[in-house]
N, C-alpha and C positions, 0 to 999 in steps of 0.2 A: 504494500500500500504506500502511496506517495501522498504526503500531506505538506501543507505550508503552515508554519506556526510562528507566532511572535511570542517572545518571552519578556516579561516585565523586568526581570532581574536574573542574575546568574544563578541565584538559589532556585528559581522556578525551573531553569534549564536542568540543573542537577537533579531536582525532584522528578522531572520528566524522564531522565535516563534510567530511573529505577523501574519505570512502568513497562519496559520492553527488554527482552534479553539482548537483542542486537539491533542497533540503529545506525544507519548511514545518514550523517548530516551533510547537507549541501549548503554551504554558505555562498550566497549569490547576490547579484544586484540586477535590477531590471535593465539597466543600461549596458550590461556586459554581454558582448556578442559570444565569447566562449561559453558563458553560462547558458545561453540559449542552445548552443550545440550540445551541451551536457544534458539538457532536458531529454533529448531523444535517447541518449545512452541510458539514462536513469529509467526511462519507460521500458526499455528492453531488459534491463536488469530486474526491474520490478515484475515483469511478465514471467520471468523464469524463476525468481526466488521469492515470490510473493508470500508464501506461507511462513517463511522463517524471518523475514526482514521487514523492518519499517524504514522507509526513506522519508526524512524530514528536511524540508527546504526552509532555510532561514535567510530572509532578506537583511543584509548588513545595514542598509540604510534605515530600516525600521527597528533594528536591534543593536544600537551602538554600544550598549554595555557589553554584549557578547563579543562584538568585534574587538573592543578594547581588551577584554579579559583574555581572549585567545590570541591577541596580537595578530589579527588577520590583516595582512598587508596587500593581498591580492585575491581576486575572485576569478573563478570558483576556488574554494578550498573545501576539500572533503575530509570528513572524520568518521571513523568507525568507533562506536562505543559498544563494548560487550560487558555485560554485568556491571553497568554503571561506571565503567572505567574507559577512558580513551585508550584504544588499542592501536590506532593507526591514524596518521594525518598526512595529507598531501595537498599542496597547492596545485591548481590545474586539474586535469582529468586524464583518465585512461580510456582506452577503447573498451567497449562493452564486454567483450570476451575476457579481457585482462581484469577488469573490475569484478566480474562475476567470479573468476578464479580466486581473486584476493578475498572476497567476501566468503566464499565457500570454505576457505581456510579457517575462518573464524566460527563457522557453523559446526565444526567438529566438536 
């Protein structure tokens, strides 16, 4: 499932990470062309891994506290949280097949 969510504070983000076993966060901006390209990749990943994975899109312009907290300097930035802990982070994006393989490694 792909959702878009805003967080009022870092604490609400941290509480959210407890609600799902594995979450792929996509920090993006509406004005970012690579972010728009990533949307298609995320749709493909979601189609194949929908049962195990929540994809949560976070607009950095609407969530400046999170942007500052995570020192996000470029978008898109991807993060995988597993069991409430950041397990992986990458600025930019990967091809769908590579991203699926990476996520599958965390599903074990």
